[in-house]
N, C-alpha and C positions, 0 to 999 in steps of 0.2 A: 295484223294477222288479219290483211283483208288479202284476200283475192282466196279463197278459200280452202285453204293450204294451213295442215293443223303444224303445231308447236310444239315442240320437245317439251316435255316436262323434266325436271331429276330427277324422276323415280324411276324412270323408261318409258311413261304413261304419255299421251298427248289430252294439248287442247286442243278441243273444239275450235270450228273460228266464231269471234264474236262476232255475227255478222243478223242484221234483223230480219232478214228474212230467209230463215231454216226451213230444211227442207224436213221434219221429225217433229213432231211433237216434245214439250217438256214433262214428258211423264213416265217413271219407271216402267216401261212393259212388262216387268217380271213380275207373274201371278202370284206369290207369295211374298210378294214387298210390301209392309204389315204402310210405311208411307211412300205410297208414289208419287206424289205431289212436292213436298216438303221439303228436297233436296236444294243447297244452294247451288249446286252444278250437278248436273247432265250427262252424259255422254254416249255417243255413237259409237257402236262397235263395229270396226271395219273388218275385225278377225285376225292381221297380224301386226295385233299389240306380242308387246315382249316382257309385259309385268309379269312378275312374280313365275316367272319359266313356264307358266300354264298356259294351256291348245285356247285361245281363243276363238277357235274356229265354230267352236260349237255355239258361239253364241253371237254370233256376226248375224247383221242389222239389227238387233237388238240395241233398248236402249235404257242402258243405268242409272240408277240415281247415283249417288258416290258412297254411301254404304256398303248395295249391291255391287259395287264394280271393285272398292277394295276389298269384299269375302270377296269374288271369285279370286282375285289377285293373290288370295291368299288362300284359299283353300282346293279354289281350281272347281268350283263349283257354286250353286247360289241357294243353294236348297240350303238351312239351318239344320244342327238338329235338335229331332223334336225334345221340349222338355216337357215334363209331364208337371200339369197344372194341380196344385197345391188344392183341395177340396174343405173349405173353411177356412180357417184360421191356423196362420203360421204355427208349426210345431215350437214350443217353449220351453221342453223338458227334454232333460239329457235321459234317453231309454236304457242305457246300460247302469243294473242293479249296485255294481258298486260306484258309482257315483258316489260325493260330499257332497257336492252340492248340486244338481243336477239344476233349481231354477237358477242359478245365478248368475249362468255365463253370456256374454254379450250377445254371442250368437249360437245359432246354432247348424247343423248340416246334416241332411237325409242323405245316406252312403245307398249310391245305389251301385256300387263293384264293380264298376270301370273306373275308379280315380286310380290315378298311379304316385300319388304322393306317397315320396317314403320309398319307392321301389318299394312297398309292398301288396302283398296278396290283399284285399279291402270286398273281395267276396264273402267274405267267411262273415263277414258284418254287414251284406246287402240289407238295407234296410231299415237298418239301424237310426237312431236319430240320436248324435252326440253335441254334445256341447263342445266347447273352444279346446278346454282343457282335455279331457276325451280323446279329441280328433287329432290333437298335437301330439295324443301319451303313444296313438296309436301308429301317428306316420312316423314316429323316431324308435319306436321296439317292437311292432308288427304285431301286439297284443294290447288289449287295455287290463286286464290283472295286474296291481304295481305288488309294488317287492314287498313284503311282510316286515315291518320293522318293528323290536320290542321292544315292550313301552317301557319305561323307568319307573323302576318302584319308588311308593312315597319316601321313600328313605333314602334315597339317591341322595348324592354327595359329592360335590367333584374337591379331588382330593388326589395327590399325588401317592399310591403306594408301594413306592417304592420306598422300602423302610431306613437309608440310610439317607435322601433325600433335607437338606438342611430345612428347604421354605418349602414344604408341602402343599399348606393354601395357598399361596403366593402369585403364584403366575396367572398370565391372563387370559392363557388358553391350556386347557387337558387335551387328551388324547386319550381315546379308549382303544386301546391294541387287541387287534382278532387275531391275529396270529397269521395272516393272509398279508400282509401290508408288504409291500417290494419296495418302500421307498428310503434313498441311499444303497440299493443292491442290498439290505442287513438280511440278516434269515430273524423273521422278527416269531419264530412262535417258542421259541425261548420264554418270550414275555407275554403270553396269549394271556388274555382276559384281565390286564394289567392296566391301571389307568396309573398316565406321567403326565408329568409337569411336562410347560414347554424345553425346560432345559434337560430335563431328563430326557428326555425326547429325542432334541437335538443330539444331545454326547451315544444316547446307541445308535441314532443312524452316524453319526461320525468315528466312533472307533466298537461297536459292535458290543457294546457292554454297558454296564449300568454302572462299576463300580470304576470310584477316580482314582489314580495312581497316587499312590500315596508319595508327600514329599515330609523328609526325614529332618523335624523343627531344629533348631540350632542349638543345643547347650548351653548353657550361660557362664559358664566355666571356658569358653571358647575364646580366646584372646583376640583381640580386634584391633591386631596389628600386624605391620608387615614384617613378615622376617627376617627380606634382605636386608645386606647388611647396609647396603648403599643407598640405601631407598631413605631421601634427607625428610620425605615426614612422613614416618610409618603411620600414624598415630593419627590424620588430618585429616582421610581417606572417607568419603561420604559410604563405599562401600567396599568390601574383602569380600575371595575367594577363597578356597580353601580347592589344594589344586589334589586331583587324585591318580593321575596322570592319563585318565582316559582320556581325557582333551584330544577336540582335534581343531580349534580355534584357530585362522589362519595355517591350515596343513601343515602345522610342527607340530615334531614330539615331548611333549609336555613331563614323558616317564620321568627326567633329567631331575624335574622338580617337584616330584610326589613329592606331597608331605608339608607342603611349604602353603605359607597363608599372604597370598597379595594384597597388597593397594591397586583399585582401580587401574592407577597409570597403571603399573608397575606389569600389573596383570594383560592388559591395552598394547605395551610395549614389546613383551613377550608374544604376545598374537602377533602384531607385525613383525619383527625382526627378528623372531627365534631366540635371543638372548636377553640377560636381563641388565647386562655392560651398557654402561651408555658411552655413545659416541666421545673421548677427550675432545673440547671444544677450549680454544685461545683464550687462555687472562685474559680479563678486562678491566683497566679500570682510568680515573679519572686522576687529569695529569694537577696532582697535588702539587709539586715542585721534584718528590722521589722521583719521579717517572718521569724517563726523557727516549728521545728516540735516540738510539745507537750508531744511525745514519753519520758519517761523517758530512755528506752531503744536503741534509737537511737541513731550509732557512729556518722553522717556529719548531726545534726535538721538545723545547716545554710548554709547546701555546696546545698542544693535539686536547682536544674531550676525552680521548681513548686510549689508550696504549695498548698492543698487543705482544704477547711472549710467543715466541716462531718455536713450536717443539717440532718441523722439521717434516709431521705429518696430512699438514691441511691440503686438501683439492682444490681450494681452491682457484676459477681458471683456466686449470689443467695443468698449473705452471711445477714447477720443482721448486719446494720451499726447502728440498733438505742442503740447499747450498746454503741458507740465510738462518740455518737453526742457530737457537741461540738467542737471536738477537732481540733487541724491542723495540719492535718501530711505531708511528705515532701513526694517528687513522688515516693521514691523506697517501704514505708511504707504503700501505697497509695495501690500500687499493691499487697506488699505482704500477707495486710489482703483482697482484692478483691480475691487474689487465694487461701486461707489457713484458712479464717477465724477469723485469730489470728496476735498481733503482733510484738508475742516472739516468737524469733528465736528459730529454734532446737538446745540445745549443744549438739559441734561435737567434741568426743574426739582428742588429734593429730596427726594428720599425718606422717607417716615415711617418712624422706627426700631419694629420692634419692640416696647420697650419706653413708646413714648409711650401716652397712655391714651386710647382709641377712647371717641367719645360715645357715649350709649347713645342710638337711634331711640325715639321714642314712636309708636305705630301708632296712628293716630285711625280711631274706628270712629264713624259716621253713623249719629246714631239717630234714633226717626223723628218725633222732634220736630223734628227739620232741625238741630238743635244740636251740635258734634263735641266731645268729650270725649277726652281723653288717657287708653288706657287700660295703664296700669302692668303692670310684669311681678306684682307681688306683692304690689296694692293689692287692698280690700274693695269687690267688685264691688256685693254687694245683702245683703242681711241675711237671705233666704232658700236663696242659696247658700250663705254661714258656716254656718248654722245646718244643711243638709245635712250638711256637712265635720264637722261637731260633734257630729253622728250617729251620723255611721261611725263618728270614732274612740272615742266615748264606748259601741255596741253599742247603740244605743236605735233605735226606724226610730217614725216621728212619723204611720208613713200611718194617715189616720181611713177610719172605713165609708163618709168621702162619695167613694173614693179620693184620695183626699190633695187635696183642694183648700183643707178649712180644716184646716191645719197650726196645733194649739197645742202649747205645752212640756207636758213630762209634768209629771205632779203625784204626785209621790212622797209613799208613806206611809211614816211610819219615822220614826227619831228625830233621823237625821241627814241621810238623802239631801235633795241641793237640784239644783236644775235649772243645767243648764251653763252655766257663765257666758262671753259670747262679748267680743272685743275687736278693735277696729277698728286696722289696719289687716289684725291674722293672726290666725286663730280659733285659740283655745287649747281642749286639749281639757279635757272638765268635771274638773272634783274630787271625786273621790269619798271620803265617809270612810266609819270602820268606824262599822259592825258588818261592813254587806255592804249596797250597794245594792238594793233591793228594785224587781221588776220592775213600770214604770208601769201603774198603771188606767184603763184607758181611759173 
């Protein structure tokens, strides 16, 4: 920040140059400043500042402390609002006559009439001293007078006054009904001045009445037995239903069985299917010798763990079971017919065993001359390919000076060095005799 240029601040103001040779004193020039020498930073006003959207030209040339600078940027003036000083001790008592604890508040407020708390008109109590409770009450309701609440008599008893309440003294909460309540959208004037327990209060709010619906008790002479003739367990149900004909369960017409007594299983079945008759299910039995699959092509007609008598009404697999009506099928044939629609198994050829030899297929390669000759996996192709294999095994390189076009076998010098011997169809490694094979001389 050298060179006398001010640096911009984050809030729109400017820092003054931090130089030793300032041309202004470090003292606030505002005459009303209470601490002109104690600020941690002073600013010389140039008149073109844009802090707070204020007009700084009126204080151009002034040197302000931090407090005066911020006050002008916020209010557009340097003068503070005059606050009257208190004479003697600060007030410690609420002057409102109806205050129940005028001396117990932690804080007291002197009302000047210019307050705007709560949007109320504070001029009506200007000059008053209020405790914290009265001050908050006036800001909320715009008055100091509290609403009168009638005191309860000494013989007051918390008890539900509804005559038919079964537990009038056992509720954890009681409600005094005044008739002006709007809870649950009901008209509470009919139970005004009553005291209700929580259960009765909730019931009235839900139904608009205190009377509960009467539930007829079952007489002891009612037979607890399912009257449906084909019910397999008419006496074993945990619940029985007397059908009146007005039921709407499942969207079915219950008038057809009005007066019947159904067990829970039959009641649920009628509500689901609209009838009591169950669908016929094929009879199953274990293979104890007297049951046998009647399909002539069955390989194990007596060994099935289940046999099924075909009625022709089956729907399994979407097949036409009427073609084999009257037959008795083992479980395997039953599953096969349901999946394929036929009892005949598909004839399959003999599968080759894994031990049978697999014939080797030779791959024919068409050569340029037009003749196709089989290329075996281990056969010798040409002398060049075998020679290259032998060179790799022997560790020799036959690449000549012409780039490998004219390849010649190496000429070994020495007493016992021999050229590699190649045999078809498999290339053999070269035989090297002692003492040591010498490098080929090209």
